[in-house]
C-alpha positions, -999 to 999 in steps of 0.1 A, spaced: -370 -561 69 -396 -582 81 -430 -579 64 -449 -569 95 -418 -545 107 -421 -528 74 -456 -523 72 -456 -507 106 -427 -482 100 -429 -479 59 -447 -447 60 -426 -431 84 -392 -444 65 -406 -433 32 -410 -398 45 -375 -396 62 -357 -411 28 -375 -391 5 -366 -360 23 -333 -369 19 -336 -374 -20 -339 -410 -23 -362 -424 -49 -380 -454 -35 -398 -478 -61 -425 -502 -47 -442 -531 -65 -413 -529 -88 -391 -562 -99 -356 -562 -116 -357 -575 -148 -319 -572 -161 -288 -556 -153 -261 -542 -175 -226 -540 -160 -199 -515 -175 -168 -505 -165 -177 -472 -144 -217 -479 -143 -243 -503 -136 -277 -498 -157 -307 -517 -143 -342 -523 -161 -372 -527 -138 -408 -528 -143 -438 -518 -119 -472 -537 -120 -482 -520 -151 -455 -537 -171 -435 -506 -182 -399 -508 -178 -375 -480 -172 -338 -479 -168 -318 -471 -136 -283 -460 -137 -258 -459 -110 -219 -463 -100 -231 -494 -80 -260 -518 -74 -267 -535 -41 -290 -565 -44 -305 -579 -11 -327 -608 -21 -326 -632 11 -308 -662 21 -298 -691 3 -281 -724 23 -255 -730 -2 -227 -735 22 -244 -763 40 -239 -785 9 -206 -805 3 -191 -802 38 -201 -840 49 -239 -833 61 -252 -856 35 -228 -884 45 -238 -882 82 -275 -881 71 -280 -848 87 -316 -839 80 -324 -808 61 -352 -791 47 -362 -785 8 -342 -751 9 -312 -771 22 -313 -755 58 -304 -781 86 -335 -790 107 -328 -786 144 -347 -789 179 -352 -763 204 -320 -772 218 -302 -768 183 -301 -805 180 -299 -821 145 -315 -858 139 -279 -872 142 -264 -877 177 -240 -852 190 -247 -828 158 -257 -796 164 -264 -766 144 -268 -730 151 -273 -694 128 -281 -689 94 -276 -722 83 -306 -738 103 -342 -733 99 -346 -716 130 -353 -680 128 -348 -650 127 -313 -648 109 -296 -626 133 -262 -626 146 -273 -617 182 -296 -647 179 -270 -669 165 -247 -659 193 -274 -669 219 -279 -703 202 -241 -709 207 -243 -702 243 -274 -724 247 -257 -754 229 -227 -749 251 -248 -753 284 -270 -780 270 -238 -800 261 -223 -792 294 -251 -810 314 -269 -777 322 -306 -774 316 -311 -740 297 -346 -726 283 -353 -727 249 -350 -695 230 -382 -676 223 -379 -665 188 -408 -640 193 -390 -620 220 -358 -615 197 -348 -580 190 -346 -569 152 -324 -542 144 -324 -522 111 -295 -500 105 -309 -473 82 -313 -437 85 -335 -433 109 -329 -464 126 -358 -490 131 -360 -515 161 -385 -539 170 -391 -567 194 -425 -587 201 -459 -586 183 -471 -556 164 -505 -541 169 -517 -566 137 -501 -594 146 -513 -592 183 -548 -586 171 -549 -617 147 -535 -637 176 -567 -628 196 -552 -606 222 -576 -573 234 -551 -547 226 -543 -514 239 -515 -492 222 -494 -461 233 -472 -440 209 -454 -412 212 -439 -391 184 -400 -381 187 -411 -346 174 -420 -338 211 -388 -352 226 -364 -327 239 -334 -347 230 -343 -355 197 -349 -318 191 -312 -314 207 -298 -338 181 -319 -322 152 -334 -358 143 -372 -354 153 -386 -379 127 -400 -410 141 -419 -425 172 -421 -451 198 -450 -477 197 -457 -498 227 -485 -530 224 -498 -541 255 -531 -565 260 -558 -551 283 -565 -577 307 -531 -582 322 -515 -551 308 -486 -574 298 -463 -557 268 -466 -576 237 -444 -556 216 -425 -524 212 -414 -507 180 -391 -477 173 -381 -457 146 -359 -427 149 -325 -418 163 -304 -448 183 -335 -468 178 -311 -499 181 -299 -490 213 -331 -481 226 -347 -513 218 -331 -529 248 -357 -518 272 -382 -536 248 -362 -569 249 -359 -566 289 -397 -560 290 -408 -591 269 -383 -614 285 -394 -601 322 -431 -601 314 -432 -565 322 -465 -545 321 -471 -512 306 -477 -498 341 -444 -511 356 -427 -498 327 -443 -461 330 -434 -460 367 -398 -467 358 -382 -431 360 -366 -419 327 -338 -396 327 -344 -362 311 -333 -351 287 -330 -383 266 -341 -401 239 -350 -429 262 -379 -409 280 -397 -412 250 -405 -449 256 -417 -437 292 -443 -415 275 -454 -443 248 -456 -467 280 -476 -441 299 -498 -437 269 -504 -476 267 -509 -478 307 -533 -449 311 -546 -440 276 -522 -407 271 -487 -396 273 -479 -365 294 -459 -339 273 -478 -340 242 
């Protein structure tokens, strides 16, 4: 999860996971791992330097990406340029510095590293090679989905990032505890947050934590790609009872200063 998204949702996600009995350690580093026949023992230490042992049947390590698969496949011989980490440098049309050689997805310096983004890059390259003139991908409008429970999904700028970039920001937020469908599902944790700028009302970001967030974020992706305003989204009639109408409530809060059903 990106730093900006994790800051936005960490408290809500922490609360939900803790309720399920999951222990979360922050500001903690992994010191060593001992692998046995039936268990794994990890030694971790906090910022105070004190170490503790954690024992489990299995251990999942997620520490980022490496560009190991780019080596030894002939790129060096062709003269394809890579950065210091080994990722392939590309233009906004996914061209390398070698004529006729393109690269897409996780092996490149383009971000974020997501499957749907890589697929879009592949389509872009095919169109470009075919003589069409497709627009370059706007990586600031690529949806990010996190398949935890509750789900997390985000597109565009967070409130903090928008303010950092100089936007005069207004925000609409709606809790799923006030959504009827969430109550029906028994999954009332989470919220929808809409970030828009005040002058032109353009939506800058939509962020969701809760049930089916990875499906609901589609409205956010469409909103940003079409430069929608908070008011235009608010005036879109959202079906009831659905989780989807929580977006309409948050959009109403962004456009008019308050949601209706809370």
